[in-house]
C-alpha positions in Angstrom: 69.3 93.0 -45.8 68.7 95.9 -43.3 71.6 98.6 -43.3 71.3 101.1 -40.5 73.1 104.2 -41.6 74.5 106.8 -39.7 76.2 109.9 -41.3 78.4 111.7 -38.8 80.3 114.1 -40.9 79.8 117.4 -42.7 81.4 116.1 -45.9 78.6 114.8 -48.7 79.8 111.8 -50.7 77.6 113.2 -53.4 76.6 109.6 -54.4 73.5 107.2 -53.0 75.6 105.8 -50.4 72.5 104.0 -48.9 71.6 102.2 -52.0 75.1 101.1 -53.0 76.1 100.0 -49.5 72.8 97.7 -49.3 73.6 96.5 -53.1 77.2 95.4 -52.1 76.1 94.0 -49.0 73.3 91.9 -50.8 75.8 90.7 -53.4 78.4 89.7 -51.1 76.0 87.6 -48.8 74.5 85.8 -52.0 78.2 85.0 -53.3 78.9 83.6 -49.5 75.7 81.8 -49.6 74.5 83.2 -46.5 71.2 81.6 -45.6 69.7 84.4 -43.5 68.8 88.1 -44.0 71.7 90.4 -42.5 71.6 93.4 -40.6 74.5 95.7 -40.5 75.2 99.3 -38.7 77.2 101.3 -40.9 78.9 104.8 -39.8 79.9 107.4 -42.1 82.4 109.7 -40.4 85.5 111.8 -40.6 89.3 110.9 -40.0 89.3 112.2 -36.4 86.7 110.0 -35.2 88.2 106.6 -37.0 91.5 107.9 -35.3 89.5 107.8 -32.0 88.3 104.3 -32.2 91.4 103.0 -33.8 93.3 104.4 -30.8 90.5 102.9 -28.2 89.6 99.5 -29.8 93.2 98.5 -31.8 95.9 101.1 -30.1 96.5 102.4 -33.3 96.9 106.3 -33.5 95.9 107.2 -37.0 92.9 107.2 -39.1 92.4 104.2 -41.7 89.8 104.3 -44.5 87.5 101.5 -42.6 87.0 99.7 -39.5 84.7 96.5 -39.2 83.4 94.9 -36.1 82.2 91.7 -36.3 79.6 90.4 -34.1 79.7 86.8 -34.8 83.3 84.6 -34.3 83.3 82.7 -37.3 86.2 80.1 -37.0 86.1 79.6 -40.4 84.7 82.5 -43.0 81.2 82.3 -43.7 80.8 79.1 -41.7 77.3 80.1 -40.4 77.1 76.7 -38.4 78.3 78.7 -35.8 75.1 80.8 -35.5 72.4 78.2 -35.7 73.0 77.0 -32.0 72.9 80.7 -30.6 69.8 82.9 -31.2 71.6 85.9 -29.6 73.3 86.5 -33.1 69.7 87.3 -34.3 67.9 90.7 -34.1 64.6 89.4 -31.9 62.1 91.5 -33.8 63.4 90.8 -37.3 65.0 87.5 -37.1 67.9 89.0 -39.2 71.3 87.7 -38.5 73.3 90.5 -36.6 76.9 90.6 -38.6 78.2 93.8 -36.7 79.2 97.5 -37.4 81.5 99.1 -40.0 82.8 102.6 -40.0 84.3 104.4 -43.3 86.2 107.7 -43.2 84.3 110.0 -45.9 87.6 111.7 -46.3 89.6 108.7 -46.6 87.2 107.4 -49.7 87.7 111.0 -51.7 91.5 110.7 -50.9 91.5 106.9 -52.1 89.5 107.4 -55.1 91.9 109.9 -56.4 95.1 108.2 -55.1 94.0 105.1 -57.2 92.3 106.7 -60.1 88.7 105.5 -59.8 85.4 106.8 -58.7 84.0 107.5 -55.1 81.5 105.1 -56.1 83.7 102.6 -56.8 86.0 103.2 -53.7 83.1 103.5 -51.4 81.7 100.1 -52.9 84.9 98.5 -52.4 85.3 99.5 -48.8 81.7 98.0 -48.2 82.4 94.8 -49.8 85.8 94.8 -47.9 84.1 95.4 -44.8 81.4 92.8 -45.1 83.9 89.9 -45.9 85.8 91.1 -42.6 82.0 90.4 -41.0 82.0 87.4 -42.3 85.4 86.0 -40.7 87.8 87.0 -43.6 90.8 88.8 -43.0 94.0 89.6 -45.0 97.0 89.2 -42.4 98.5 86.7 -44.8 99.5 86.8 -48.4 97.2 83.9 -49.2 94.0 85.5 -47.0 94.6 89.1 -48.5 94.3 87.2 -52.0 91.3 85.4 -51.0 89.5 88.9 -49.9 90.7 90.7 -53.1 89.3 88.3 -55.2 86.1 88.2 -53.6 85.8 92.1 -53.3 86.6 92.3 -57.2 84.2 89.5 -58.0 81.3 91.3 -56.1 82.1 94.6 -57.8 82.6 92.9 -61.0 79.1 91.3 -60.8 77.4 94.8 -59.7 78.9 96.7 -62.8 80.9 98.7 -60.4 84.3 99.7 -62.4 87.2 102.2 -61.8 
């Protein structure tokens, strides 16, 4: 798994975010039986940039904790057959599956960790797991979809020993 990280804010997380993001992404891909090495772009930014991107791409004029931009149009979550017929889903140099982009608001990581009563590490890892599932075609628009995502996120963090 390759995670290309851009850190675009002065606020430091104070954790080994690169290693944690890689561990969580690897765990999600393993749990979702991904037969390929994956590649993700991760941008750690501030609320203003998240709000700008939300406004531009989602017509939502507010910052959110995380945004996910999948590269693969999964019809069924984690059904990798869609990529087998199209080499454009793979990096030409590394042969890694190009999963997409994730943006995380560093200020939201701190605010939500405090709000929910857990560590910054746990909140950051939760957001990475959540986003990875989005990149694999999962969503939470219905109650049933939300339950599936919540269970998968919790299982990934539990297997990694990432607790509150």
